[in-house]
C-alpha angles and dihedrals in degrees: 000000000000121000135201126209111237102168149345126241103233100172148338121272117215123327102285099083101273121144131208114231130201099211119224092207136081091230113056090184083076086083090062089071097049120103097175140016137185120235126216133335090308088059096227105197114229131171120225115240095182142338140194138170128248112190106307093341134086122223116209131191115198125211110257096014105103104152134061090235091061093057101038089090089063095059111125092012122128124241119227137191128197112268091238088063096056118119124252113252130215119256113285091020121115140186114251090235088057093053098045109087095026118137112239121215132174120239090268092058097255111145112238100177145272130301106247100171143006120218112205116215133172092248101041140324121266122217117215108212122193111213122244093258093042090239098114143032119214124203111214121182110230095234131125090248089071106016108071102168137008117195107182093175091060094032092238134134123190117206136184104210122198120231111290096019094098113033 
């Protein structure tokens, strides 16, 4: 079974077994639809009793976990869902986990590096690309002006950088 990270438990919330989640999604209402998640590398299956949002965080209460001491062990663990439960994205939208690890080439076919991280901003995402020789990181705005083609199947992104963007 394949899994997708959807959040990270960053702390407990209160004393009744709730946990505070840093969502790894642009739409935190996505958590409203979830009935179950898997916690950590061991993929501990838990069912969601209730959830709510608090600023940019999501608070989850799991069925059968009614005390802060029962959820402390989950702090700093990632939450996963089964890949079959992922949402459908609009055209030209991608999951962060699909972008990370893509090879980045310019329009002439020269390899620039590999996407190592995606920074999500309100305006647009920024791809952090580690150079071929690991000596530099490039910050590329994820906008059509620079990103010419994204091929998730072949893990490849074609960019057209302006002068000074890749140096």
